[in-house]
N, C-alpha and C positions, 0 to 999 in steps of 0.2 A: 739154508738155514733162516731161521727165524730170530728175529732179535728183540731185545726187551729194552724198553726204555727205562732208564733207571732214575729214580728221584732222589734226590739227596735232600732230605727235609729236615731231619734232626741228628741226632746222635748216633743213630745205629748205622752200622757200615754193611754195605751190600757185598758179600763176598761170592766167589764163585760156588755154584752149588751143582751136583750132579744129580738128577733125576732119573730113578729106575724106570727103564723101558721106555717109558713115554717122553722123557724129557733130559737132557744133559746141555749145560750151556753157560752162557755168560751174559754180562748185561752192563752197557752204559751208552750213552749216545757217542757216536765216532766221531773222531777227528778226521780231517779230510784226506790225510795222507792214506794212500791206497795199501793195503793189507790182504793178506791171503784170506778168502771168504771163510767164515766160519760155517760149518754146514748147519744150518738152522739153529742160528743163535737167537736168543731172546734177548733184548739187551732191556735192562731196567733203568729207568731214570735215576741215576744216583742221588743220594739224599746228601746235601751238603749240610755241614753244621756251621755255627757262627763263624768260626774260624777255619774249619778244617773241611775240605772237600773230601767225601768219601767215596770209595769205590762203587761201583754199580755192578750188580749181579748180571751175570750172564747165565742165561738159560736157554740150552738149543734143546728143540723139539724134535724128534724123530716123527715122519709121518708114519701112519699105519702101515705096517707090513716091512718096516725098517728102512722105509725111503726118506726123502730130504726131512731135514729138520725145519721146525717152524719159526716164523718170523717174530719179531717184536713182541706185540701184543699176544701173540700167541700164549705167551708165556704167562698170560694174566694170572696164571696159577703159581707161577714159579719164583714167587719172591722169598722162599723162605723152605727150609727142610720141610715145613709142614705142608707145601704145597704139594710135595710128592706124596705125601701121606694121604693128602686130600683126593688125588687123582688115581693113585693105584693101589689097588687092594691086596693086601699081605696075606700069604697062605702059609700055613705050618708045612715046613719040609718032610715029605716022606709019611705024614701022618701019625708021627711018633708022639708020645706023651710028653707033654709042656713040661720042661725042667730049666728054665731060664735062671740065670744068676741072679740072686737078691741082693738089694742092699745090706750092708753090714750093721750089725748091732752096735751102734757106737757107744753102748754102756759096757761092753765087753773088751775094751780096747787094751793090747798087749805091747810091751815094749820090744821093737823089732830087734834082730841080731845085727847091729850097727856097730862099725867098728868103734874101739874104746877111744879112738882119737877124736871123735865127733864132738862137737860142741854142745849138742842138745841131742840126745838120742829118742827124744820123745816125738811121736807122729801122730798121736791120739788128737782128733778134732773136738772141739770144745762142745760140752753136752752134759745136760741135765737131766734127771730122771724125769720122765713125765712130759718132757717136750713133744709138742704135738708135729705131726708131719702131715704136709698137705701134699696132693698129686700135682704135677707139672702140668698146666694147661698151655699148650703150644698156641701162637697166634693164629688166628682163622686162615685158612689157604686163600689164595687170590679169588677162585672159585667161590668162595664162601663169601667175599665182600660182595660180588654180584648178586649171590643168593638174598644176602640181607637188603641190599637196595632195592630188589624185585619184592621183598616181603613188605616194604613200607606202605603206607596207605597211598592211593594214587594221588590224594590230595596234597602229599606232604611234597614240597618242592624239591627234594632230594630224592625222591622216589624215583625209580627207574623209568617209568612212564613218564613222569615231569620232565626228567632230563632228555628223554627223547624228543619232547615237544619242543625243548629249546633251540634244535637245529630246524626244525619245521617253521618257529616263529620266525627266525631270521632269514630263512630263504624261501618261503612260499607265499609273501605277500599278506602275513597276518597282523603287520603294522605299518603305519604310514611312517615316513620320516616326519620328526617332530617340525612343525610350522609349516610341512607341506601336504596338505592332506589328500592331494592327487598323486601323490609318487609313493610308491614301494620302499620299504627299507629292506636292502637285499646285500649280503655279504659275499655272494658268489661273483665272479667274473668282474672283478676289479681289484685294487690295492688293498682291499679290508680281508681277501681270502687267508691269507696267512696267519697274521694276527688274531683275527676272530677264532679261527678254529684251535689256536695255540690256547687261547684262554678258556675256550669250552672245554677242552681236554682237561687243561689244569684245574679247573673247579670239579669237574667229574672225577677226577682222580682223587681231589681232597675230600670228597664227600665219601669214597669209597675207604679211604685210609681211616677216616674220623670212625666210621660204622665199624670197623675191627679193632679200634683201638691202636693202630700202627702208624704213626708218624712218617715211618720210613717207606710207606707203600707206594709203588709205582707200576704204573701199566706198562705192559711190553708194547714192542711195536714190531710191525711185521715187514721186514725189509725185502720186499717184493723187486726191489731194483738189483738184487744179486741172485745168481742161478739158483743157489740152494735155497731161497725164499720164494721161488716162482710157482709155488704150488700153495693150496689153502692149507693153512697152519693146521696141524691135526688136533692142536687142542680146542679148536673150534668145533670139530666134526663129532665130538662124543655126544652122542643122543641125551645122555644123562646130565650132561653138564649145563650148568645156567649160562655157560658161553655160547652154547648152540642156539641156532635160529632155523627153524623149518623151512623159512622162506629164503632158500638160497637155491642156486641153480645146481640141479642134480648132476648135470653132465660136468660140472666143474669141481667136483670133490675129488681128493687125492686118490690117484696121482697125477690127474689132469694138470696140464702146464698151462700156466698164466700167458695170456696174450695182452701185453701192456697197450697195443693198437687194437682192441677189441672192436668189432664194428658190428655187434649183433647177431654175427654167424662165427663159427669156429673156423679157423684156416685150415687145420688139418694137416699140418706141415711136420716134417721130421723134428724130434726134438732139440737135436743140437741147432738146428736151423732156427729155430723158434728163438731158443735163448741168444742166439746171436743177433736177431732182429731185436729182441728186447732191450738188449745191451746198447744198439745203436740209436733207437729211441731215446734212451736216457741220455746218451752222449749229446743228441741234438737239443733235448729240452732243458739240459742242464748246462751245455757249454757252448756250442756253436750258435745255438738259437736263442741264449740267454746272456748274452754281453751286457745288456743294460738293465736296470732295475726295472723299467716299465715293462720290458718284455718278459722278465722273470715272475714278477710279482704282480702285474696287471696293471690297468690305467688308473688314473686318480677319479675318485667317487666323492664328491662333495656334497654338503647339504644343498638341496634344490636340484642336484643332478638326476636326470633320468637313470634308472639302475641298468647294470649290465653294460657299462661302458667299453669292457674289454677284458678278456681274461690273461693272465699270464700264462707263460709256456706249461708249466707243470699242472696248473689247475685245467687245462686242455687236455692235455695227454701226459701222464697217465691217468691222472686223477679221474676224468669223465668215462673212460673205459674200465677203469677197475671197479667203479661202482655198478655198470652195467654187467660186467661178466660174474659179480658176485650175486648180484639179483636174480630173483626166480622168474623165469619167464612164464610160468604156468600162471602167475598172478597177473590181474587185468593191467597193472602198472609196474610190472617188475619189481614189486615191494620183496624184501624190505630195502635193501641197499639201491635197488635200480630206481628209486624216485626220492628225491630229497625231502618230501614230505615224511617218509617212514624209513629213511635211512638211519637214524639215531636209535632205531628199534633193535637194531642188530648189533651185538656187543663187538663183533668184528670192526664196526664203524671206527672204534676208537684206536685199533691196532693198524688199521690202514692210514687213518690221519697221524698217528704217531710218526710213521715213516715220512709223511709228508713234512711235517714238521721237522723233522731231523734232516730232510733234504734243503729246507731252507738254510738250516745250520750250515750244512755241507757247503752249500753255494756261497755263503759268505766268505768261506775260506779258500776257495778255489783261486780267487784273484784278488790284488788289493782294491780293485775298482769294483768289486761287487758288494756293494754297501746299501743299507736300506735308505728309504726315503727320509728327506730332511724337512720336509713340507710340515708345518703344523697342522694343516687340516688333516694330515694322516695321522700324526703324532697324537693330536687331540681328540680323534675319533673315538667315542666311548659305547660301552654296551652294558647291559645289566645281566648278572648272574647270581644265582644263589649259591652261598658258600657252605663249607661243611657243618656251619651252625645255623642254617637256615635263614641266613640274614642276606638281604637284598644288597648287593656289592656292585657299586659302578666303577668298571675298569676301563683304562684307557689304553689305546695302542702302546703309547710310551712305556707303560708299566710292564710290558712283556717282551721286551726286545732283550733283556739280558737273562738268559736261562739260569746262569748262577744266583742270581737274584731271587729267582723263584725256586731255587735250591734243587735243581735238577740238572743232568747231563746225560749224554748219550755215549753207549759203550762204542768202542772203535770197532767197526765190523768189517771195514773194507769198502772200497769203492772200484768194482770190477769193470765199470764201463768208462774209465778215464781216457783209454785209448781205443774204444770202439767207434772210432770215426767213420760214418757211412761212406761208401765206396761208390764212385761213379758207375753206372751202367756202362757195359761193354761198348764200344764205339757204335755209335748210330745216328741216324738224323732226326732232330726235334721234330715232333708232330707240328705241323702249321696251326695258325690261328684259324678257327672255324666257326666262331661265334661272336656274338657281341654283348654287352651288359647295358641295363640289367637284363636278368635271365632267371628261370626257374632251374633248379639243378635236378632236373628229373632225367637229365643225362650230363655226361661231360660237357664243359664249356671251355673252350680254349679262346683266350684273347691275347693281344699283343700290347704290350706295355713299354712305354718310351722311359728310359734311364735319364735323369738330369744330367748326372756324372759318371763318367766311367774311366777305368783304370787309374783309380786314385791309390795314393801312396799308402805303405803301411802305416805311417803316422797319422794320416788323414782317416784311415779306416778305424784306427784306434780311438780317434777323438770321437768320430759319429758314425754309427752303425747305419748301414743301410737296411731299411725296412721295407717290406713287402706288406700293404695296406689293404685288406678286404673289406671293402665298405657297403654300409647299407644291408648288413645281413639281417633278413626277417625270417623267424619261425613260425609257421602259421598255427602249429599246434604244439603249444608247450607243455603237452602231457606225453610226448614221443621223444625217444631217444633219437638225436638227430647227430650225424657224423659226416663230414667231408674230408678230404685230402687236399692239399694245394702244392702244385708241382711247378717248377721253372724248367724251361726247356725239356720237357718230358720226352724222351725216346720210346720207341718200341721195346717191350720188354722191360721198361722201367716202372713197373707199376706198384712195385712195393713200398710200402712207406718207409721202408729201412734204407731206401736209396739215396744218394747223395741229391738227386734232383729234387727230393719232397722237402718242401720248405717246413712243413708241419701239416695239423690237422686241427679242425674246428669239431669238438665232441661237447655236446651240451647234455646234460643229465635232465630228465623231466622234473620241472618244478612249476608251480603256480605263479601267476605275475601279478594278481591282484586279488584282494578278498571280494569274493562274490562275484567275479567276473567270469566269464566263459572262455572255452579253450580257444574261440575265435580271435581273441586279442593277441597279437603276435609278440614274441620276444625280438628285441631289437638290439644289435650289438655289433661291433666291430672286431676283427682280428689282425693281429700284426705278428711278422716274422722276421726275425734277424736273418739277413742272406749274405752277408760279407763272405762268410766261410763257404757258403754253398756255391756263391758265383765263381770263387776261385778253384774250388774242387771240379767243377764241371766245365771250366776253361772258358766261363762267359764273361770275366770281369770286363773285357773290352767292348762287349757288345752293346750298340747303342738302344738296341730293342730286344726283349726277351718275351718269349710265350709263356704267359700263366696258365696252367691247367686246374680248374676246379672238377674234381673227381667224387660224385656221390658216392658214399658207402652205406649210408643208413637213412631211410626215409628223407632222400633228396627231393622228393616230389613236394615236399612242406617248406623248401628252402629257397629264396629268392637273394640275390646278390645284387647290390646296385652299380658297383665299380670295383675296379683294382687300380692301385697307384703306388708311386714310391714315394718314400719320406725318409728323413735322416734324424736320428736320435742321438743326442749328446751323452 
């Protein structure tokens, strides 16, 4: 199912609505307690009033042919009854002559037959002869909001063209860091990933709401982490809809099943097996590999730092593979979603990232220790966005940490991956170390790594997570999608990224590194993976030495790695 993010902005309350044929659903950002997944729920960001939090609309969209429902932003059109009207054409049943019931003549009211004991037998509505009647004008459907945005002049900062440029501006070397003319400003591969995208989505949504005069407008989110949401939402596949983008992979249209670990080629495995793997990826990225904020949210990035210090778990996978899976391989750079410079040109970008934002919210509720950074350099990092009134607004990270203060919440759609713990590969002998670093990943490289501490107590592990650090990663061509997997004591047959031996992946979506520079300038980054649970699962917690395998999946010949080590994060 698809879910909608519901925003609670003013007094309007988002209620459950059913959409004929194309949609039926629900919507609000979910709580973290597991719930039966809604088949294609679209969650809308519930709009909250000054004192009252409103319910979010749920809209579930069924895929074409009666298949799975659509995800959150799938329902970009489903914020109200008018949404259905805007998406589904109505026809007269049986071709009969129209004879609909008409409104009454208010000037000819009669006293009905009411019991004599009634205090006031009159049911007549107040009316004066000659009172004019106006026709009801329903709010524009969600798709109408996108149409209005696309109709704005390209030089209007609220226009769809300009909104798409915002992502490019902050992700592709368009601007330097203030005071550091030799350093890019980059919001990926660091602790800025979650808050920047939340603010970007928020201002985009505010502009759409203003264009249709609806303070309660909310974008839907695509809950691709649940089985019913693991197809491209049908609402985005209607070629006559403004939500459609023809620069998407034709092989991944419904009912094609999403691969959250997409490596630029389709796995072509049975549907149930793919769903099982997807849920195991989510468990690793949200739970076992995300026990510390740096591992989930990304590494610190301060003024004067080089960009790309290191992505968090969700930014690596599934965020990177999702961009590549949606993007069009027929295009030279995987446009639109397959490259950061063009990703904002596809309306589904905001549905995908709506779920990313929701997962930040979910992660914070999974454990009392899952808290945001308290570092002022994170809290006071700031960005510029145009708001719904075309005013240039400076927003800081600390401004976006409370969704309720931003007047939105997420519908509860369930968390089906909570118990999807990856299983160890059946008994086998780990492959031996056969290489050395630094090395290019044009083939699998296996190296022995010494662990400073072994067999720690549960209390010690809770205090400090053991982290596998892949250092000195350089990508020679930043215009290519690059992906490699990282394994600990990989056995024969343990090649799947959903196996317990897999610590995670590095997946980098193509993006520019500096304005005006050539593709020969490499991207440099570091990857970190929490491995306490992994070592327990594979029975290696007492091993003084482990074998780390770096397995190239896509464009490995462009990747060099300087080293691998063990660190501990409190």
